[in-house]
N, C-alpha and C positions, 0 to 999 in steps of 0.2 A: 715690407720692410720688416726687418728683427727687431728695430727698436727706432724711436722719436728722434728726427732729425732734427739737428739747428739749423737757424739761417742767418749769416752776421753779414751783414755790409760790411764793405772796407773800403774806406776813402769817401766814397759816394755823399755827397754828388760833388763835394771841393776838391777833390785829389785823385790823380791817374798812380796805379800803383805800379811799379816798374818788375818785368816782367819776371827778374830773377829772384826778387823779394816775395812774388807770390808764388815762385816756383818754390823755393825756402819754406814758404809756409805750408804747402803743399804736402813738401817732405815730413816737416815735424807732425802735422795732425795726421797724416799717414801712419806714422807710426804711432802716433797715441792712440789712434781709434785701434792699430793692431792689437796693443798694450792694452787697450780697455781702460786706460787713464784717462780720454776724453770722448764726447759721445760723436757719431757721424755727425759730420757738419758741411755745409753749403756756404759756400764764400761767392759773394757777391760785389762785381767789381769793374774799373775800367783801367785799361793798359795805355800807356803811350805808345804811339807807332813802334809796331815789331812783327816781323814774318814769322812764325814758327810751320816746321815742316816735321810731317811724321813719317814713321815706318814704309811708308807706300810712295813717299815720295819719286818722281819721275825726277831726273836732271832738267827734260827741258819744258817741266813746270816750275822751276825756278827762276827767280830775276834775270833777265838774259845780260843788266848792266853790272853785274858782279854785287848787287845791294846786298848786306848783311843778310843771311837767316840763322835761326836758332834751332837746330836738330832736336828732339824731343823722340822722348819714347813712346807717346801715345799713338795709336791708333792712325788709319787715315792720312791724306795728304796735307798739302802747304796750304796754307790760310794766313792771314791779316788779322791782328788785334789792334784796337787803337780808338780813340775819342770817336766819340757816337756809337759805340758799340758796347753791351751789355755780357758780362762775360761771368759762365757761373762754373765754379769748382767741387762738385758733389765729393766731399770724401767721405764713404759712406761704405759701414762692414753690408755686405751683400748676404742674402740668406742662402742658407747651402741645399741640393748643389747648386754651387754659383752660376747662374745663368747670365753673362754678357747684353749679348740681345736684349732680355728683358729692360737691364737697367739703359739701354740705350732708347730703348722705346718707351720707358719713364721719361725720360727728361725729351723728349719729343713731345711727349703728351702733355707736359708741362707746357712748352712753346706753343703747343696746337690750342692748346684751350686759353691762351693770354692773347692769342690773336684773336681770335673770337670772343674774348671779351670787349677788343678793343673794334670788333667790327669788322674784321679782317676772314676769307675763307682760304685759312692756310691746309695743307696736305703733305701726306707723305707720299713720294715717286718711288715705286717697285725695284728694290734694287740699289736704292742709293740711299745713306743715311742721312740727318737733319731734316727741315722744316722749307717745306719751299709752297710756289705759288704753280700751279700747272699754266703750259701755254697759250697764248691766247686762243681763241676761236677765229677761222676768218672774218667773222664779223665782228668782232673787238680789235683787231691788230695783229704785229707781227714779233712779238714781244717771247720767247723761249722760255723754256721752264724756268724760276727763280729762285735761287738760296736764300732763305732770309734769316737761316740759321746753321750753321755747321755744328757737328757731333765729333767729338773725337776722346778716346779714353782708353786707359789702363787700368789693370786690375794685379795688383800683387797681394797675396796671402789672402785675398778675399775681401779684400781693403781697396776699391775705385779712388782713382788721380784724374786728373783734367776735367772737359764737363762739356760744355757749349758755349757757342759765341750768336749774338743774337744783336743783329745790324739794325741800332734804333736812328739815327741821324746821321750817320758815320758820311765820309766821304768816299763814293765808290769808286772814283779815280785809282784808291789803293790797289784794287784788285785787278785792275789794268797792268800791271807790270807781273802778274804771275797767271800760273793755270789754278784758279782757285781749286782747293780742294779735287784737284786734277784732271778735271771735267770738262772736256774742253766744247763742247756742246752745249753746255747751260751757259745760265747767267747766274746775276747776283743782284740782289734788292734791297730796299732796308722797308722797316715798317712806316717812314715819315714816306717814302718812295710810292708805296702801294696805296696810303691813307691819303695823299695830296695834302697834307699837316704834318709840322713837324713834331714826331713823338721824342721826347726825350730819354736818356738813361734812366734818370731819375723819377720819370712816369713809369716807364716800362719797370721798372726793377718792383715799383709796387705791384703792378700787376703780377709779374711773374712770383714773387712774393706767396699772394693767395695763390696760387696754382701749387706751388713746391708747398704750400700746407696741407693742401689735396690730395696731390701724388705720391708725396714721399712720408707723408704725415710729418711734416715740419713745424717747427717750434719758431715762429719767428715775432721779434725782430731777434733779439739775440743780444749778447754784448756785443760791442764795435770792439773791429781788433785795432791796435796802437797805428799812429800813423805811419807811412815809410818814412817821415821826415825824420821821426825821434832816432836818436843812436841808437837808443835798446833795440828797434825793430835791425839795425843795418846789422848790430852787433848777432843778433840770434840769427840774421839770414847765412851769414859767414859762420856761422857755428854749427848750424844744421847742415849748411854742404860740407863742412869739413870733416863733421863726425859722422855721417851716411855715407863719405867718399862717395859721392855723386856728382860731384861738379868739376865738368872737365876744362879744356883750355878758357881762358877769359880772354874774348876780344874788346875793344872801345869801336865800334862804328860810326860812322858820321850819324847824327840825328836825322831821322826819314821824315821826308815830307813826300807827295803824291808826286810829284814831278822829277823827285832825286836825291840823293846825299845832299844837304848843306854845309859846304867845305867848312873847317875849322870848331865845329861843336860836335862832340862825341858824347855817349853816355854806355857806362860797360853792362856788358850783357855776354852771359855765358854762350860758348860758338857752341856746345855741343852736350848732351846731357842725355844718357841712357842707362835705364833703372836694371840691375843684377838681379835682385828679388826675383823668386820665382812666383809665377804668374797663378 
């Protein structure tokens, strides 16, 4: 990396940051890092339930029941974010010449080292991004290759957006309604499922921070962000979206549950977001 990277926990462990608020902060930070007014930063947080679809999402990978999905400008296919999952958004200035694959490998390395510290032998799978556990041998069982962490990025003007999502103790039933990452022949797992004990987002965040410090030369913990409940945060989110001209139509879908939408409840989420900045 070309400079030290700061790590900022946002809302952990008590608050889940809505996706649109977190995206607005990503855009604000991205612009600040491009301009040099703020250092490269990794945001660590947890979202309420939401499905997001990258540029390579096929129609048949989306929920068949019409559950709302947010289209975003990262690579990869569809995935889920929500309670029990640690999300990391590295907004970092890449060295020249820009090497996106190397950035993806650094994020994977952070998760691989974190899994090892927790006592798990995770791995990479050739031709597939993210962090995985290999398929069972005949003597072990019948489980297929299983993804524990998804990775999806976008690079514009030499600075990254989006990042990784590590399943800690989430309800894996959320993934049953989609084809996660567009891979119908693979499974999804969590740290808790693999270890046979509960691994909370807070526990995982502490481990991930240590390995961010090693791999990204990150400064931990950094100053906290304002909570999403503060009026200033909501105003800032709206201002960033308007100024950057990156917000698309906004819809208010029903609040999601693993079984389906809950009638009568709604939260505002952007329907589609696309970056116009050159990569």
